[in-house]
VEXLUM-799702 format. One line per field, with one value per residue (C-alpha): residue number from 1; residue in three letters; x, y, z. Coordinates in pm, whole numbers. Example, Ala and Ser with C-alpha at 12.3 -4.5 7.8 and 13.67 -1.06 7.14 Angstrom:
<roros>
resi <- c(1_2)
resn <- c(Ala_Ser)
east <- c(1230_1367)
north <- c(-450_-106)
up <- c(780_714)
</roros>
This chain:
<roros>
resi <- c(1_2_3_4_5_6_7_8_9_10_11_12_13_14_15_16_17_18_19_20_21_22_23_24_25_26_27_28_29_30_31_32_33_34_35_36_37_38_39_40_41_42_43_44_45_46_47_48_49_50_51_52_53_54_55_56_57_58_59_60_61_62_63_64_65_66_67_68_69_70_71_72_73_74_75_76_77_78_79_80_81_82_83_84_85_86_87_88_89_90_91_92_93_94_95_96_97_98_99_100_101_102_103_104_105_106_107_108_109_110_111_112_113_114_115_116_117_118_119_120_121_122_123_124_125_126_127_128_129_130_131_132_133_134_135_136_137_138_139_140_141_142_143_144_145_146_147_148_149_150_151_152_153_154_155_156_157_158_159_160_161_162_163_164_165_166_167_168_169_170_171_172_173_174_175_176_177_178_179_180_181_182_183_184_185_186_187_188_189_190_191_192_193_194_195_196_197_198_199_200_201_202_203_204_205_206_207_208_209_210_211_212_213_214_215_216_217_218_219_220_221_222_223_224_225_226_227_228_229_230_231_232_233_234_235_236_237_238_239_240_241_242_243_244_245_246_247_248_249_250_251_252_253_254_255_256_257_258_259_260_261_262_263_264_265_266_267_268_269_270_271_272_273_274_275_276_277_278_279_280_281_282_283_284_285_286_287_288_289_290_291_292_293_294_295_296_297_298_299_300_301_302_303_304_305_306_307_308_309_310_311_312_313_314_315_316_317_318_319_320_321_322_323_324_325_326_327_328_329_330_331_332_333_334_335_336_337_338_339_340_341_342_343_344_345_346_347_348_349_350_351_352_353_354_355_356_357_358_359_360_361_362_363_364_365_366_367_368_369_370_371_372_373_374_375_376_377_378_379_380_381_382_383_384_385_386_387_388_389_390_391_392_393_394_395_396_397_398_399_400_401_402_403_404_405_406_407_408_409_410_411_412_413_414_415_416_417_418_419_420_421_422_423_424_425_426_427_428_429_430_431_432_433_434_435_436_437_438_439_440_441_442_443_444_445_446_447_448_449_450_451_452_453_454_455_456_457_458_459_460_461_462_463_464_465_466_467_468_469_470_471_472_473_474_475_476_477_478_479_480_481_482_483_484_485_486_487_488_489_490_491_492_493_494_495_496_497_498_499_500_501_502_503_504_505_506_507_508_509_510_511_512_513_514_515_516_517_518_519_520_521_522_523_524_525_526_527_528_529_530_531_532_533_534_535_536_537_538_539_540_541_542_543_544_545_546_547_548_549_550_551_552_553_554_555_556_557_558_559_560_561_562_563_564_565_566_567_568_569_570_571_572_573_574_575_576_577_578_579_580_581_582_583_584_585_586_587_588_589_590_591_592_593_594_595_596_597_598_599_600_601_602_603_604_605_606_607_608_609_610_611_612_613_614_615_616_617_618_619_620_621_622_623_624_625_626_627_628_629_630_631_632_633_634_635_636_637_638_639_640_641_642_643_644_645_646_647_648_649_650_651_652_653_654_655_656_657_658_659_660_661_662_663_664_665_666_667_668_669_670_671_672_673_674_675_676_677_678_679_680_681_682_683_684_685_686_687_688_689_690_691)
resn <- c(Met_Thr_Asp_Glu_Asp_Leu_Thr_Asn_His_Gly_Asp_Asp_Arg_Lys_Pro_Gly_Gly_Phe_Thr_Val_Ser_Arg_Arg_Gly_Val_Phe_Gly_Val_Gly_Ala_Val_Ala_Leu_Ala_Ala_Val_Gly_Val_Gly_Ala_Ala_Val_Ala_Gly_Cys_Asp_Ser_Asp_Thr_Ser_Ser_Gly_Thr_Glu_Ala_Glu_Glu_Thr_Thr_Lys_Ala_Gln_Ala_Asp_Pro_Ser_Ala_Gln_Ile_Val_Asp_Gln_Gln_Arg_Gln_Val_Arg_Ser_Ala_Leu_Pro_Phe_Ser_Asp_Thr_Gln_Asp_Phe_Ala_Asp_Thr_Asp_Arg_Gly_Phe_Ile_Ala_Lys_Leu_Glu_Pro_Gly_Val_Val_Lys_Asp_Asp_Lys_Gly_Asn_Val_Val_Trp_Asp_Asp_Glu_Ser_Tyr_Gly_Phe_Leu_Ser_Gly_Thr_Cys_Pro_Asn_Ser_Val_Asn_Pro_Ser_Leu_Trp_Arg_Gln_Gly_Gln_Leu_Val_Val_Lys_Gln_Gly_Leu_Tyr_Glu_Val_Val_Pro_Gly_Ile_Tyr_Gln_Ile_Arg_Gly_Leu_Asp_Leu_Ser_Asn_Met_Thr_Ile_Ile_Glu_Gly_Lys_Thr_Gly_Ile_Val_Val_Ile_Asp_Pro_Leu_Ile_Ser_Val_Glu_Thr_Ala_Glu_Ala_Gly_Leu_Ala_Leu_Tyr_Arg_Ala_His_Arg_Gly_Asp_Arg_Pro_Val_Thr_Gly_Met_Ile_Tyr_Thr_His_Ser_His_Val_Asp_His_Phe_Gly_Gly_Ala_Met_Gly_Val_Ile_Thr_Thr_Glu_Asp_Ala_Ala_Ser_Gly_Arg_Ile_Pro_Val_Ile_Ala_Pro_Gln_Gly_Phe_Met_Glu_His_Ala_Val_Glu_Glu_Asn_Ile_Phe_Ala_Gly_Thr_Ala_Met_Ala_Arg_Arg_Ser_Ala_Tyr_Met_Tyr_Gly_Ala_Gln_Leu_Pro_Arg_Gly_Glu_Lys_Gly_Gln_Val_Gly_Ala_Gly_Leu_Gly_Met_Thr_Thr_Ser_Val_Gly_Thr_Ile_Ser_Leu_Ile_Pro_Pro_Asn_Lys_Asp_Val_Thr_His_Thr_Gly_Gln_Glu_Glu_Val_Val_Asp_Gly_Val_Arg_Val_Ile_Phe_Gln_Ile_Thr_Pro_Gly_Thr_Glu_Ala_Pro_Ser_Glu_Met_Asn_Phe_Tyr_Phe_Pro_Asp_Phe_Arg_Ala_Met_Cys_Met_Ala_Glu_Asn_Ala_Thr_His_Thr_Leu_His_Asn_Leu_Leu_Thr_Leu_Arg_Gly_Ala_Leu_Val_Arg_Asp_Ala_His_Val_Trp_Ser_Gln_Tyr_Leu_Thr_Glu_Thr_Ile_Asn_Met_Phe_Ala_Gly_Ile_Ser_Asp_Val_Ala_Phe_Ala_Ser_His_His_Trp_Pro_Thr_Trp_Gly_Gly_Asp_Lys_Leu_Thr_Glu_Trp_Leu_Ser_Leu_Gln_Arg_Asp_Thr_Tyr_Ala_Tyr_Leu_His_Asp_Gln_Thr_Leu_Arg_Met_Leu_Asn_Gln_Gly_Tyr_Thr_Gly_Ile_Glu_Ile_Ala_Glu_Ile_Ile_Gln_Met_Pro_Pro_Thr_Ile_Glu_Gln_Lys_Trp_Tyr_Asn_His_Gly_Tyr_Tyr_Gly_Ser_Val_Ser_His_Asp_Val_Lys_Ala_Ile_Tyr_Gln_Arg_Tyr_Met_Gly_Trp_Phe_Asp_Gly_Asn_Pro_Ala_His_Leu_Trp_Glu_His_Pro_Pro_Val_Glu_Ser_Gly_Lys_Arg_His_Val_Asp_Ala_Met_Gly_Gly_Ala_Asn_Gly_Val_Leu_Lys_Val_Ala_Arg_Lys_Ala_Tyr_Ser_Asp_Gly_Asp_Tyr_Arg_Trp_Cys_Val_Gln_Val_Leu_Asn_Tyr_Leu_Ile_Phe_Ala_Glu_Pro_Asp_Asn_Gln_Lys_Ala_Lys_Met_Leu_Gln_Ala_Ser_Ala_Phe_Glu_Gln_Leu_Gly_Tyr_Gly_Ser_Glu_Asn_Gly_Thr_Trp_Arg_Asn_Phe_Tyr_Leu_Ser_Gly_Ala_Tyr_Glu_Leu_Arg_Asn_Gly_Thr_Phe_Gly_Thr_Pro_Thr_Lys_Ala_Asn_Ser_Ala_Ser_Met_Ile_Ser_Ala_Leu_Ser_Val_Asp_Gln_Val_Phe_Asp_Ser_Ala_Ala_Phe_Leu_Ile_Asn_Gly_Pro_Lys_Ala_Trp_Asp_Leu_His_Leu_Val_Asn_Asp_Trp_Val_Ile_Ser_Asp_Gln_Asn_Arg_Thr_Tyr_Arg_Thr_Glu_Leu_Arg_Asn_Gly_Val_Leu_Ile_His_Tyr_Val_Val_Pro_Ala_Asp_Phe_Lys_Gly_Gln_Ala_Pro_Asp_Ala_Thr_Phe_Thr_Leu_Ser_Arg_Leu_Glu_Leu_Ile_Ala_Thr_Met_Thr_Gly_Ala_Lys_Asp_Ile_Val_Lys_Glu_Ile_Gln_Ser_Gly_Ala_Ile_Lys_Val_Ser_Gly_Asp_Pro_Thr_Lys_Leu_Ala_Gln_Leu_Lys_Thr_Val_Met_Asp_Lys_Pro_Asp_Pro_Asn_Phe_Asn_Ile_Val_Thr_Pro)
east <- c(1408_1692_1965_2203_1974_1980_2354_2426_2205_2478_2522_2794_2578_2453_2078_1919_2252_2307_2578_2536_2518_2283_2038_2062_2067_1920_1548_1471_1405_1545_1849_2181_2433_2376_2086_1869_1914_2255_2266_2623_2713_2888_3259_3317_2967_2930_2619_2576_2201_2225_2379_2113_1805_1647_1657_1473_1194_1127_1115_871_1144_1255_1565_1891_2048_2236_2602_2497_2282_2554_2796_2547_2495_2872_2896_2607_2786_3099_2923_2695_2793_2687_2922_2677_2467_2289_1953_1997_2067_1761_1530_1640_1619_1346_1274_1060_928_840_519_613_571_531_219_-137_-440_-810_-1085_-1091_-721_-622_-289_-335_22_343_660_833_827_1094_1350_1574_1653_1887_2128_2372_2226_2206_2264_1891_1821_1955_2177_2019_1667_1792_1921_1586_1408_1635_1535_1163_1114_1192_871_745_666_902_927_968_992_837_463_477_500_486_378_601_636_287_146_251_212_281_30_134_6_10_-45_-296_-434_-676_-600_-435_-479_-425_-288_-351_-481_-314_-495_-667_-875_-667_-327_-457_-589_-255_-62_-284_-254_126_125_-106_103_396_238_-83_-445_-524_-849_-853_-966_-909_-818_-659_-645_-355_-501_-743_-547_-665_-341_-416_-775_-863_-798_-1016_-1261_-973_-921_-1267_-1629_-1852_-2074_-1779_-1740_-2107_-2194_-1904_-1756_-1428_-1318_-1214_-1024_-944_-858_-1150_-1260_-1138_-1457_-1514_-1163_-1133_-1451_-1409_-1057_-1156_-1496_-1501_-1185_-1137_-1145_-877_-664_-686_-583_-282_-205_-155_128_261_295_377_81_100_475_668_883_1248_1561_1390_1056_903_1148_932_773_1011_749_675_703_359_-10_-199_-494_-738_-1068_-1081_-1306_-1393_-1524_-1629_-1458_-1665_-1435_-1276_-954_-1034_-739_-372_-315_-628_-561_-742_-697_-763_-749_-524_-294_-249_-232_-164_-258_-126_-351_-165_-424_-293_34_70_-310_-589_-687_-387_-240_73_56_263_255_394_406_630_822_731_584_389_463_182_318_453_811_944_1267_1216_1133_755_514_370_163_148_183_-149_-318_-437_-484_-151_-8_129_504_505_239_403_734_560_380_708_855_560_614_980_892_612_751_1113_1271_1061_1083_1320_1178_976_790_570_318_584_946_1132_1161_1431_1572_1745_1643_1927_1881_1505_1539_1790_1568_1261_1460_1615_1283_1133_1418_1374_1010_1079_1376_1183_899_1104_1345_1060_890_1218_1274_915_922_1228_1028_1131_864_809_987_1285_1306_1300_1607_1818_1733_2027_1971_2196_2466_2359_2010_2099_2364_2096_1948_1606_1590_1643_1353_1240_868_845_1112_1269_1158_789_764_899_647_372_468_465_123_-13_72_61_-159_-110_-26_335_250_382_93_238_124_-219_-406_-192_-326_-427_-194_-333_-353_-19_133_12_159_493_523_446_701_973_911_671_710_1053_1183_1060_1213_1547_1550_1440_1701_1978_1847_1831_2185_2309_2144_1911_1609_1404_1411_1362_1036_908_961_818_513_421_440_250_-37_-43_-8_-108_-50_314_484_839_763_592_871_1145_941_910_1287_1348_1097_1286_1618_1461_1313_1641_1815_1551_1624_1258_1049_730_908_1057_714_556_821_818_436_423_672_473_152_323_456_156_-153_-333_-354_-636_-695_-615_-765_-1107_-1128_-1374_-1542_-1886_-1802_-1644_-1955_-2182_-1999_-2110_-2308_-2626_-2442_-2161_-2413_-2568_-2228_-2108_-2414_-2358_-2003_-2145_-2385_-2302_-2363_-2444_-2686_-2862_-2887_-3259_-3369_-3533_-3600_-3696_-3719_-3743_-3577_-3700_-3418_-3616_-3331_-3213_-3551_-3434_-3555_-3319_-3409_-3223_-3273_-3125_-3110_-2861_-2664_-2602_-2743_-2768_-2895_-2982_-3169_-3531_-3615_-3933_-4102_-4000_-4246_-4070_-4170_-4349_-4130_-4193_-4186_-4099_-3911_-3898_-3612_-3315_-2962_-2846_-3140_-3045_-2686_-2796_-3034_-2813_-2514_-2720_-2672_-3052_-3328_-3537_-3850_-3825_-3754_-4069_-4272_-4144_-4233_-3875_-3906_-4226_-4308_-4561_-4597_-4459_-4148_-4111_-3933_-3642_-3558_-3450_-3169_-3004_-2995_-2762_-2523_-2189_-1989_-1625_-1365_-1106_-913_-852_-532_-235_60_-153_-448)
north <- c(-2445_-2405_-2143_-2415_-2486_-2120_-2080_-2391_-2302_-2201_-1864_-1760_-1501_-1534_-1583_-1252_-1105_-924_-812_-477_-615_-902_-763_-410_-265_-510_-527_-592_-239_-310_-175_-351_-503_-468_-235_-520_-756_-920_-809_-681_-318_-154_-96_219_215_59_-112_105_117_473_605_854_630_804_1130_955_872_1228_1428_1445_1563_1325_1122_1190_901_677_585_245_400_647_358_163_457_489_123_157_445_237_-85_35_169_531_627_459_752_590_613_988_1022_811_1012_1332_1189_1346_1624_1903_2116_2120_2231_2566_2571_2199_2247_2142_2280_2198_2450_2558_2634_2324_2173_1821_1777_1954_1848_2163_2027_1776_2041_1921_1608_1813_1825_1575_1263_1301_1021_1006_856_536_659_412_540_899_820_669_980_1204_1005_977_1341_1467_1601_1733_1640_1393_1249_871_849_1087_1048_905_1136_1095_1317_1213_1338_1492_1197_857_722_836_945_843_1015_859_1090_953_1073_1332_1352_1170_841_873_580_579_924_937_933_1271_1471_1779_1624_1468_1807_1971_1702_1727_2107_2078_1846_2076_2382_2223_1987_2165_2154_1807_1639_1315_1040_734_622_299_170_-70_-215_-186_22_374_546_434_550_801_1111_996_1286_1527_1386_1302_1308_1023_1108_1074_713_624_748_559_879_797_435_352_23_-193_-556_-788_-777_-420_-276_-562_-541_-161_-117_-407_-312_46_-21_-354_-305_55_213_-15_6_386_411_187_365_682_498_340_664_885_1108_1316_1309_1631_1612_1641_1468_1313_1268_1149_1125_926_585_416_367_740_1025_988_990_1302_1399_1541_1423_1055_958_646_628_272_127_62_-199_-500_-674_-1042_-1231_-1205_-1109_-896_-598_-266_49_373_694_519_382_3_-170_-540_-656_-917_-989_-1061_-1135_-1218_-1029_-684_-652_-908_-733_-604_-601_-511_-392_-315_-32_-182_152_294_-27_49_-162_-54_-269_-134_-200_-548_-425_-109_29_-139_-476_-468_-594_-941_-824_-448_-315_-133_-471_-655_-1002_-1188_-1173_-1476_-1447_-1765_-1637_-1293_-1440_-1654_-1356_-1164_-1454_-1432_-1055_-1105_-1365_-1157_-805_-765_-862_-611_-319_-25_109_-14_225_170_359_436_552_615_416_173_225_-26_-383_-547_-328_-370_-745_-763_-545_-761_-1082_-983_-857_-1190_-1384_-1193_-1293_-1650_-1683_-1548_-1787_-2097_-2052_-1985_-2306_-2497_-2385_-2410_-2773_-2815_-2691_-2327_-2069_-1747_-1531_-1767_-1780_-1401_-1395_-1654_-1618_-1500_-1327_-1398_-1131_-1060_-974_-768_-564_-397_-84_-169_-488_-311_-312_48_-43_-417_-599_-942_-971_-906_-1061_-1391_-1381_-1312_-1618_-1829_-1687_-1760_-2128_-2195_-1925_-1747_-2058_-2180_-2529_-2479_-2546_-2284_-2030_-2182_-1997_-1710_-1430_-1112_-810_-653_-977_-1094_-760_-782_-1129_-1037_-729_-933_-1196_-930_-785_-507_-188_-104_-447_-404_-59_-191_-458_-205_51_-202_-314_48_119_-197_-95_-396_-190_-486_-636_-297_-229_-581_-555_-205_-308_-545_-262_-11_-254_-343_20_255_562_478_781_658_344_537_791_527_322_627_676_311_332_637_455_170_423_609_284_151_134_62_377_224_64_403_564_299_335_714_730_502_727_1036_898_788_1141_1340_1120_964_1152_928_891_1212_1085_938_563_608_875_952_821_509_441_508_231_-34_-321_-430_-734_-512_-277_-561_-713_-377_-355_-708_-621_-351_-577_-604_-976_-1000_-707_-870_-1226_-1202_-998_-1159_-919_-1010_-749_-763_-504_-458_-287_-105_-30_-392_-567_-790_-858_-921_-1051_-958_-1160_-1083_-1384_-1505_-1182_-1241_-1036_-1256_-1162_-1337_-1288_-1398_-1651_-1607_-1915_-1836_-1971_-1877_-1662_-1337_-1030_-774_-512_-474_-167_-66_165_217_96_450_506_183_304_646_506_222_454_722_980_1000_946_646_788_1110_914_706_1020_1183_877_806_474_273_39_-226_-409_-279_-65_34_-292_-186_83_-196_-282_55_-7_-305_-153_-22_261_201_386_566_671_333_292_105_145_163_-53)
up <- c(1482_1731_1729_1613_1319_1226_1253_1048_756_517_686_928_1100_1455_1497_1407_1310_986_756_589_237_316_560_691_342_98_93_457_572_918_1095_1049_1284_1658_1593_1474_1757_1764_2124_2111_2127_1835_1894_2089_2245_2588_2725_3032_3089_3215_2894_2801_2810_3107_2914_2630_2877_2989_2667_2379_2143_1872_1945_1765_1573_1815_1780_1648_1376_1281_1244_1032_797_755_658_413_239_197_96_-185_-529_-485_-767_-1009_-1129_-1425_-1250_-1209_-1580_-1661_-1436_-1612_-1962_-2173_-1922_-2069_-1783_-1414_-1251_-1099_-807_-744_-534_-621_-436_-442_-520_-154_-148_49_-51_-188_-316_-218_-393_-270_86_-16_-108_175_-31_-247_45_194_351_731_980_1051_706_551_261_20_98_69_-278_-377_-249_-458_-766_-699_-596_-948_-1100_-1429_-1788_-1956_-2305_-2302_-2681_-2936_-2891_-2536_-2235_-1860_-1573_-1284_-929_-897_-703_-578_-932_-1290_-1552_-1904_-2218_-2565_-2860_-3110_-3442_-3304_-2932_-2643_-2459_-2083_-1881_-1503_-1404_-1058_-719_-707_-949_-868_-940_-1263_-1374_-1293_-1480_-1787_-1784_-1769_-2069_-2268_-2188_-2371_-2623_-2720_-2610_-2739_-2632_-2437_-2674_-2457_-2105_-1980_-1623_-1573_-1254_-966_-710_-635_-737_-1094_-1132_-856_-1068_-1359_-1329_-1370_-1719_-1857_-1738_-1636_-1934_-2173_-2065_-2017_-2366_-2520_-2664_-2492_-2452_-2095_-2095_-1793_-1716_-1650_-1286_-1240_-1089_-848_-705_-714_-513_-273_-168_-92_67_250_460_355_701_844_530_525_890_830_504_706_884_565_373_671_590_909_960_915_603_680_796_1098_930_606_316_75_44_-198_-470_-477_-232_-72_-161_-266_-47_-300_-443_-534_-823_-1018_-1373_-1462_-1771_-2081_-2235_-2065_-2156_-2114_-2259_-2341_-2703_-2720_-2946_-2944_-3149_-2961_-3163_-3412_-3138_-3151_-2813_-2747_-2398_-2157_-1860_-1533_-1261_-916_-951_-796_-805_-846_-1170_-1367_-1717_-1911_-2271_-2576_-2831_-3153_-3335_-3060_-2975_-2614_-2336_-2030_-1727_-1507_-1155_-1222_-1262_-1098_-953_-617_-473_-441_-176_-166_129_165_520_496_449_138_0_-19_-370_-552_-608_-817_-1058_-1063_-1179_-1440_-1591_-1608_-1803_-2041_-2074_-2163_-2424_-2574_-2576_-2463_-2793_-2988_-2744_-2721_-2396_-2098_-1872_-1569_-1362_-1101_-1131_-1456_-1783_-1886_-2236_-2459_-2537_-2346_-2038_-2018_-2066_-1782_-1562_-1622_-1583_-1252_-1116_-1222_-1063_-737_-690_-804_-568_-269_-344_-408_-117_125_11_40_395_519_406_628_925_935_1016_829_1083_1082_703_691_915_733_364_151_-181_-483_-526_-886_-764_-461_-640_-854_-706_-852_-645_-314_-71_-72_-77_-32_165_171_534_499_151_285_571_317_112_429_518_172_203_576_731_1063_1269_1269_1396_1750_1993_2228_1969_1909_2184_2308_2522_2335_2368_2687_2883_2745_2839_3197_3241_3082_3301_3612_3510_3474_3817_3727_3527_3671_3577_3219_3194_3319_3044_2782_2882_2847_2509_2393_2510_2341_2017_2034_1932_1816_2164_2322_2137_2197_2572_2597_2396_2680_2932_2718_2661_3030_3146_2862_3078_3154_3000_3054_2856_2577_2537_2536_2291_2067_2074_1989_1702_1576_1575_1378_1137_1091_1001_762_392_335_305_441_738_820_796_1017_1284_1280_1272_1575_1752_1654_1801_2121_2165_2041_2038_1745_1415_1294_922_732_405_333_286_-1_-207_-344_-689_-539_-334_-632_-820_-569_-714_-532_-395_-267_-100_97_173_307_531_658_767_999_1190_1560_1594_1968_1946_1652_1782_1860_1560_1259_972_616_340_-38_-260_-615_-805_-1071_-1311_-1305_-1310_-1027_-673_-381_-38_278_594_934_1165_1425_1388_1016_729_422_78_-245_-569_-539_-814_-1016_-866_-505_-246_75_371_298_363_633_357_-9_-131_-498_-584_-815_-743_-668_-431_-253_-215_-89_173_293_336_509_236_208_465_362_525_325_8_67_136_-184_-390_-493_-307_-322_-35_54_385_716_656_1022_1108_888_1143_1378_1139_1199_1575_1533_1278_1407_1255_1153_1360_1143_1454_1620_1821_1680_1918_2233_2343)
</roros>
């Protein structure tokens, strides 16, 4: 598309230009006006390339908000309805008690959750934070025990997610026990301190993301579930998706999650102020208790400790395995994470499979038709409830319309030849949608959701052959730097862009130089300052965290991955197929080209034999049929599933296990040692903003 195409698309903005209401505030998470790339300086700010940029290149101190950002924040304050305080009333409704102090520690005294560190949010919004994001932080930071309706209670503000408690005949049913064992324990103790020491008589996972099951062992024991004493209910496919997401690409996702949630950023006016969906993630012990009852179809009804629950399965929405449900005796619906007080992600910045906006909107329509007319309240596993049939119907309808509109308009424009990045710049949201606070992009954004929809249908390639075989970042950087006359030429362009408030162009240009010359301190410090300006202007919490985390690492070096990508209980939940798949993903192909290894694995507690074969740098596996007449294996190992997990992950030494008799072997087991020599280890500290 040409610039003329963009400017004549029913929008009077210049290419890349934004109005406060359409772009800089609503849902995009970027900086408004000149700060996002119009290329014109804000009134009263000249474009002199010497206006302070050289100072930005010589200090490791964080930048102050620029004049352009200060002006943007002023316009945001005047453009949005900050006098509307209904959300503040709703977050306080039903409040019973806070956790005092709002700090949770593990058994070694390490802090795993610190709500007190956000005390600064009680003050006036500074110019270093988008006022809309500041408002969202003030709402989300509220913590404690809340009554939704008599008999339904929520623990909010003790983790990224909520834990909901339904009172039954003899005990309580827990929905989504947070991320960490420690925060779940603290939340349950807070409930019991004010509602009595009731036993847990049931647990429900709404979906397969870790912030909805990780604290399970803080609520019940594995034996409670395995014995069937306590029903643990989840949507069909829960275990497969919960384990795969956290194990297969877990290292890379965890590293990027540290950026997304600002895990290592200082909390404060120039640092982390929340993530939009919640404040941040707890850093305690992650657990996983497998469910003992699946929800397989919409309309399925279960009774747990006298509590009737009617389920609606919603696969392919916010998670590949997810469900909403309704409590007829309470006239209350649980929306899982399919409707919240923010625009959600269609492709989360940490990485995930692309979600289907079309299916998501269709399931919300089904929810409205099934439950809205018979509900007095709707609550979710994030944020605060919505009370009143008319209000909850409007909330669900407008959330539904948002995902449908994003999907349909992206498809309309991609079929006119626009690319994802172009659609993200020109799409206009309906005023009725964007006027609602709960449709603002605090967690997802219009910009990256549109690109996700394009990716889902069209993939990474935009059809332009110039983009079919581009140089990778380092080689591209070297050529761009050479084309601009060397490092000094790049810095001159970047300084002007910074002074003009064109931070998007500034960071793009400097990225070339940093990848060509990773030791160029001037480039890194100016890049950090430009990232900070973009972060200060972002309405989106995760965009802010990404920008500020990138700046932090440029100034201070990598902070790596502060949380583990998986846990012992997560690993112990691996199926045999997932164990062998996980091993295959570690094979260094070139090192393994000339190896040919064949081993059989008799899984004693499953009465099944698997074969693994390494050839051509690929480790394949399959179940050996009873009448198999193929090649004889190098060795046959007989062991349990848990022994297989322990030996393949290195938790146990296979030689010692064979010597102890825990693993029985026939044939030549020494060849298996060759497999270890061609397996790489994941790197949780890989670079992101430098090569």
